[in-house]
C-alpha positions, 0 to 999 in steps of 0.5 A: 634133722627131724624124724616123723617118729622122733619119740623112738629111742635108739634102743627101740630102733635097734630092736627093730633091726633085730627083729628084721634079721639085722641090717640085711633084713632091713635092706630086704624089707625096704626092697619089699622082700619081706613082709610084716604079719600082725599076729592076732590073738583072737579069733571071731567065733559069733556075733549076735544081738543083745536085747535092751534092758533099761536099768540093771541092778546087779545085786538083784541078779548076781546072787549065790543060788538060783536067780531067774534061772541062773544058778551061781554057785561061787562069786570072788570077793572082788567081784562082790566088793566091786560089782554088787553095788553097781547099777547100770542105767541106760542099757541099750541093745548091742552087738555082742561078739565072742572070740576064742583066745588062740594063745595064753595071754595078759589082759593088756594085749587082748584089750589092745586088740578089741580096742573100743569094742573091749568094754561090755556090761554086767547086763550083757554077761547076765543076759547070756548067763540067762540063756545058758543058767544051768549049763545049756549049750549056748554062745558061753563056754561050758567046758571049764574055760573062762568066758571073759568080760571087760566091765567097768565097776561102780567106781569106773574102774575096768575089770576082767570079769570071768564066768566059768561053768563047773559041770561037776558041780553044776553051777557058774563061778563068777570072778573079777580080776584086776587087769593090772595083775600078770595073770595069763588067761589060758588059750582056748578061753573066750572073750565077749566084746561089743 
């Protein structure tokens, strides 16, 4: 007999039975007395338009100090090494969305929940920073929590790039973290997607 989901291992099947509460739970599920609820870790906060920009040269914008009204006080080494040489050509208008992270999470579940919309650009990040260059109210959090963007570097590797406003120091902090690290983002942080 060939199963429709033949790639499942016996261990995985047993885990599903255990999650349903054993064989009694399986019987109740099959009878329609148990409902499966998919937990979401993100809640949509806002949707807005990103204006088309043509080409975006990261090294011209992301600098320590103030550029175009954006005050950056610190950039992480991984960001400098992997993103300052990047040029984004053909940047087009897009719909951006902010999502509140409802629970602490690694990158993989966040990216999985967002799907193809997870990836953004440096131009997206910069446009939002320009609107809140010195910590004004806006789409980005300015309470010390991370604003997380999933962006590809010059070598096409996906990173979690985050910007935090440090009110006590009066500047933005921009860092890139590998999405393969076992780092958990704190609940209350924000993820920006397309």
